[in-house]
N, C-alpha and C positions, 0 to 999 in steps of 0.2 A: 434601277427598274422603275419606270413608269406606267401606272394604270389610272386611266380616264373614265372617272366617274360620271356616265351620261346622267345626267338627274332632268329626266325628259319625261313629259306626260306623252301618252298614246296619241292616236286621234281617232277618229269614230268608225273610218274604215281602214282594214288590214293593209291594203294598198299602200295609203295615207300614209301609214303606220310605216310600213317596210320604207318610203320616200325620207320620212322622217329622220330613222332610225340611220340609214346611210350616210345621209347626208350630217348629224352629228359625228358619226364615227369618221368622214374624211376631217372634220373639224378637230376629233382627236392626235390625228395623223398628225395634223400641221400643228397640235402644241408639242410634238415628237412623242408620242404615248405609244409602249409596247403593248398594250393591253387594253381594249374597251369593254366595259361593263354594262351591260343594262340592268334597269329597277327588274324587280318581281312582274314574270308573267306581262313579259310588258306587249304579247303580241296580240293582246285585247285588254292591256290596260290595266290588268286585274280588275275587271269589272265582273265581278261577281256577287257583289251585295245588290239588295233592291231588286233583284230578276229573279226569276224563279230559275230553279236549275236546269230545268229540261231546256232552259233557253240559253244560259250561259255557257252549257257543255256542247252546243253546236258551234261554240266558238273553238272548238278545239280541232289543231290540225297534229299531223305526224311531223316525223323529224324529216321526214325527204321530201316535205312541201317547199313548194319553192321561197316561200318569206323565210324560213328557216336556210337553206340552202344558197340564200343569194348572201347572206352573209359571210358564207364559206368562201365565196370566187371574190367576194369585198374583200377578207382578212387575207388573201393571196395576193390582189393586188396593190392593195396598199402595204402589205409586210409587215401587218401587223395581227397579232392576236384579237378575237373577237368572242365573247362571251356575251351569245344573245338568250333569253328566256322566253318560254312559251308556254301557252296551254296545251299539252300534248295528249293525241288521242290514243285512247288505250281501253282495250274492250273491256274490264272491269271499271271504267270510271277514268276521267282525264287526267292527267299528271301533270303537277307543277314541274318544270322542268328549265332546265341551264343546258346549254349545249355549246362546247368550246371548240373552237376553230382555232388552229393553232398559223402562224403566220406565213404559211406556206397551202393554207386552204384544206387542211385536213382535220377530220374531226379528234382530239386532242381527250375529251370529255364528255360522257353525257352524264348525269347525276338529276335524279328529280327527289324533292323535298319528303325528307322522310318523317318528318313532326310535323303532321297534316294539325292544321286547326279544327280537330273532329269536333269543337265544342260550338263550332258553327258553321258555314257554309259549305267550308273547307274536307268535311264529314263525305261530302259527295266523291270526294278525289283519291284516287289510288296513291298509297303511300310509293315512295322510294323504298330500293333494298335495301340500299347498303352506301355507304361512304368512300369516295375514291380519291386518289391522289396519280397526280401525271409529271412525268419530267418535260416541261413547255420547254422548247427553243424558242429564245428570243433575241433581240439585236443585243438586249443588256446580258446574254448569257443564258447556260440554262439554270432553271428553276422548277423546283419541285410546288406543285400548285392543285389544291384541291376546294371542295367549294360548299355551302350549307347556305339553305334559301330561310330567310326570316325568321320564324318560329323555330327553326333549328337552333338558332345562337344561344335560343334561354334553355337549352340543355348542355350542362360542361361536357358531357360524354361526346357531342360533335365535335366539337374544337378537340379535344382529347385523342378521338380517334384516328383524326385526320394527322395530328402531331405526331401519334405511333407510326403511321402508316410514313410519315418520311414529309409531308408539307412544312413549305416555307412560308408559304403567304395562302389565305383563305379567301375566296371570293365570296361574298354574301350579298345575293341579290334582297331586294326588302321592298315592303309598301306596308308601311306603318307609319306611326309619329313617333319617331325621333327623340325621346326627351332623354331627360339626367340617367334615368335608369338602366333602359336600353344602351345607352351611348357606354353604362357602367359594367354592362352585360360583356359588351364588345370588349373594353379596354381590360376585362379580366381574363377574357380568354385569350390574348394576346400575350401580357404577362405571363398567366401563368404557363402557357404550351410555349414561349419564349419563338414569336413568329408573326408574322404579318396578318394584318385582315381589313380586307378593303370591302366597304358596306356601299351598296349604289340604292338610294331610294327617291321616289317620286317628289316632284317639287310641291310648293302648298297647295298649289292650284289643282293639285286631285285631291278627291275628297280623304279624308281619314290620314291624310300623308301631310309632311312639313320640311320635306328635304331632309338637309342634315346629315347628306352623305356622308362619312368618314374614310380613316386610314388611322390603324394604330402598328406600329412596328415592331413593338414587345419588347424595347430595348430601354430596361428603367435603369441602366447606369453608364456611364459612358469614363475613361479613365480619367479625361481630363477636367469633368465637372464635378464638384461635390454635391454628395447626397444624391439624390433619384431624380430622374428626370420623367415627364409628363409623356407618354409612349403616342399621344394621339399626334400625329405627323400632319392633318387635316382635317377640318369640320369645314361643311358648305354650310352657306346658308339657306333660305326658303325657296330661293328662284329656281329658275329652271336656267341649268347652262350646264359646261363640260366643266368637271374639276382633276386635277391632276394630282396624284399622289406620287411621290417619289419616294422610293423605295433603298435605300442604301444596301444592297445583298452584302458587300462585303463586311459593315459592319455588323449587320445581323448575324452572318454567321461566324465572324467571331465571337461576339457574344455569347452564341449558343454554344459554343465550345467552353466556354468557361464559367457560364453562371450556371446557379444551383435548380432551377427549376425543370421543368420538363419532364425528362423520363429519367434520369440517374437516380435519384434516392425517393421512389417510387416505391409501395408495398403492394405489389400488385394477389399477393396470394392473402391479403387483409381483406379485400374488397368482393369478397363472394358475392356478399349480399347486394352487390349492384347490378347483378346479372339477373336477381329472381325478379319474376314478374308478379309478384304478388303486391296488391294494394289495398292500405287500410287507413281509415277513419284519419284524418278529416277528409282525405284525399281520394275519397270513392265517389265516381261518379257513373252516373248511368249511359251515358253516349259514348265511353271509352271501348278503344277496339285495340286487339291485339294486332 
């Protein structure tokens, strides 16, 4: 399965952002992609900093907006799944959302960022309610796909829940500097859950971003290789462009059937404290919300 990471910046106006996004989707299809993924909140380029909340929240659009639905029509035209991201209109405050269209132009997955960055301007967002997995029909065959957005990846529970729900690949739109520690988080999430993670970031031309979109396949050992291998199958540079990640689904699935990570040897009865809402020092924060 080939996933195109569209490491591109949004334009100043929504119509120009749409035009650019569609053009890059076509470029992804020309490269042979089965799925094209945008960086976080592409509809407004994640421009929520250094602007009053009353201003950037007006950028929110509903999922039925022509900007979003245009990518559904394009997915059908190109016979390629498209994961479009946008600031979604919501009565309790906008959501940071991803809508995945399958290659037939049908909505396959709708997800909103669960772990909003409440220590900053994202406290004005409405958090998503859950993590979801869908069986996506691609030209490479069916694959179970889930999603998490940016800060979600910093909590191992996000990827673990998606693994438990059957995810084989996790789509991860992003908007922040992808330095060694954040890349290490993604490597760990892929390794411990034996699944693929495809992360699309903005290029370095976008403030507080640096490109380095990445893909990890989670396969640490291969029969014909001594020792372990790096599970990173793609790391982009800082420039704008389309980066194509090749996931060998057959190898990944064979590895999952045989290796020891994932779910086989977990002890969930021992993990009760993970569901506790209690927060103790030194982690108490006044701006925390349930």
